[in-house]
N, C-alpha and C positions, 0 to 999 in steps of 0.2 A: 504494500499499499504506500509506503514512503517513497518508493521509487516512481510510482505513478504521480504522486504529488510534486516531486522534483521535476519530472518531465513537464507537467503542466505549468509550473512556475517558470521554466525556461522557455517554453513556447509562448506564453503570455508576455514575458519579458522581450522576446525577440520580435513579436508582433508590435508591441508598444514602441520599441526602438525604431522599427521600420516606418511606423506611422509618424513618429516624432521627426525622423529624417525628411520625410516627404512634406511634413508641415513646415519645416524650416526652409527647405530648398525647392519647394513646389514652384514651378514656373508661373502658374496662373492662380487666380483666387479660387476657382473651382477645385483645383487640385488640393489646395490648403483646406478648404472646407471638407472634402472627402476624407482627407487625413485626419482632420480633427474628429469627424464622426467615427472613424476606424479606432482612433485612440480612445474615445468615449466608450465604444462598444467593448473594447479590450478591457477597460477598467471595469465595466459592468459584468463582464464574464469572470474576471478575477475575483470580484466581490461575491458573484453568485457561487463560484467554485469554493471560496472560503466559507460561505454560509453552509454549503452542502457538507464540506468536510468536518466542520465543527458543530453541526446539527443545531443551528440557531437561526433566528430571523431578525436579529437586532439591526443588521445593516440594510433591511428592506426599505426604510424611508430614504436612505441615501441612494440606493438603487433607483427608486422611483424619481427622485430629483434629477439625477443624472440623465435618465430617459427623457424626462421633460425638457431638460436643458438641450439635449442633443436634437430633439424634434423641433423646438422653437428656433434654435440657432439655424438649422437647415432650411426651414421654411422661410425665415427671414432673409437669408442670403438668396434663396431661389427667387423671392419676390424682387429683391433689390436687382439681381441680375436680369430679371425679366423686364423691369422698367428701364434699366440701362440699354437693353437691346432695342427698345421701342424708339429711343431718341436718335 
């Protein structure tokens, strides 16, 4: 069981680092938005895995706030980019 937890931690860390790299070096705004969504989803998956491993639900409000933040941010940028393309 400890080996699987270690593998999950390494994979989540690699995914977060790849998203952070794209967030910093992304050539366009949309690349950066997608990278921030990937980073937030990776954090949410890490929190969900931690809750499943330790058999608790105390991090659930944080998980819901992260999901709402990711959704509102993506919709806001999509609306901004849609208005920018119209002009």
